[in-house]
N, C-alpha and C positions, 0 to 999 in steps of 0.2 A: 494631830501634830503635837499633842502634849505628852510628856513622859510621866510614867507612874500614875496614870489616870485611867484605870480600866473602864471600858464602855461595854454595856450589856448588849449582846446581839441576839439572845434567845433564852428560853427557859426549858428546863427538863425537870419535871416533878417539882421538888422543893429547892432546885438549884438553878443558878444562872450560868450561862456561857458568856464569857467576857473576852474581849480582845484588848491588848495594851501594847504600847511602845515603851521600852525601858532604855534608859541611858544613865550611866553614873551609878552611884551607890544609893540604896534605899535606906532603911532603918532596921536595926535589930528588932524583931517582934515575934510574937507567937499567937496562934489562934486557939483559945482555950477550949472551944466547943466544936470546932470544925476542922476536918482534914482539908488540905488544899492540894489541888491537882493542877499542874501547869505543863503545857506542851510548848516547846520552843519551835516556832514556825520559821524564824529567820534569825541568824546570828548565833552567838555563843553567850551563855549565861552562867555565871558562877553563883552557886548557892553556898554560903558559908554556914555551917552548923557549929555548935560549940565544940564538937569533937573531931570534925573533919570538913573538908571542902568537896563539893560536887560540881564538876564541869559538865554542862549540858550543851550539846550541839543541835543544829537544826534537825527537827524530826524526833528528838528525844523528849521523854516525859518523866516527870518526877511527882510523886505523891508525898507531901510533907504531913506527917501525922499531927493531929491536934496536940497542943502543948509543947511542941518542939520549937525552940528558938532558932530563927534563921534570918540571914541577911543576904538578899539578892544584890548582885553587882553586875552591871552590864558595861564592859569597857568601851564597847561601840554600841550603836543602836541595835536593839533586839526586839523582835516581835513575838509575843506570846499569846496563847489561848489559855484561859483559866476556867476551871470548872469548880464552882464553889457554891455552898449553901447560900440561900438568899440572905441569911443573917450575917454573913462574913463581912467584916470591916477590913479594908485593904491593909491598914496598919495594925490590925489585931489588937493587942493589949496596950498599944501606944497610940495616944491621940495627939496629933501635932499638925503642922501646916501641910503635911503630905497626906493627911486623912481626907478621903473624898467619899461622897455619898453615891447612891445608885444613879448612874447616868446611862441612858439608852442611846444607841445610834439610830 
C-alpha cells in the first residue's frame, strides 16, 4: 500500500524482479551502472526524459539505458514490475527521503 517503494518478489541471476505501486511524481534521477526495465501492469505511466516524454499504457514495457536522466510520473495509481540488477538503488544517483533499500514480499 506504499507508493514508490518497490518490493522484491524474485531473483533472476544477478537481478531482482520487483513490484511497485506508483502515484504522483518521483524524482529526476539516473542509474550510472544499470539499465532499468519496467513493465506497466495496470494504469498509465509518464516517463519524462530530458529530450522527450514517453507515455506507457498497461502491458507496455520500457528499458531505460544506464546514465539516462528520467522522471516517472503517475497521475493515478499505477502498478509496475521492475527488472533491475541487485545493485540498483531506486533513486539512482539521488539519495533522499524516497530512497529505499531492498525489501522482500
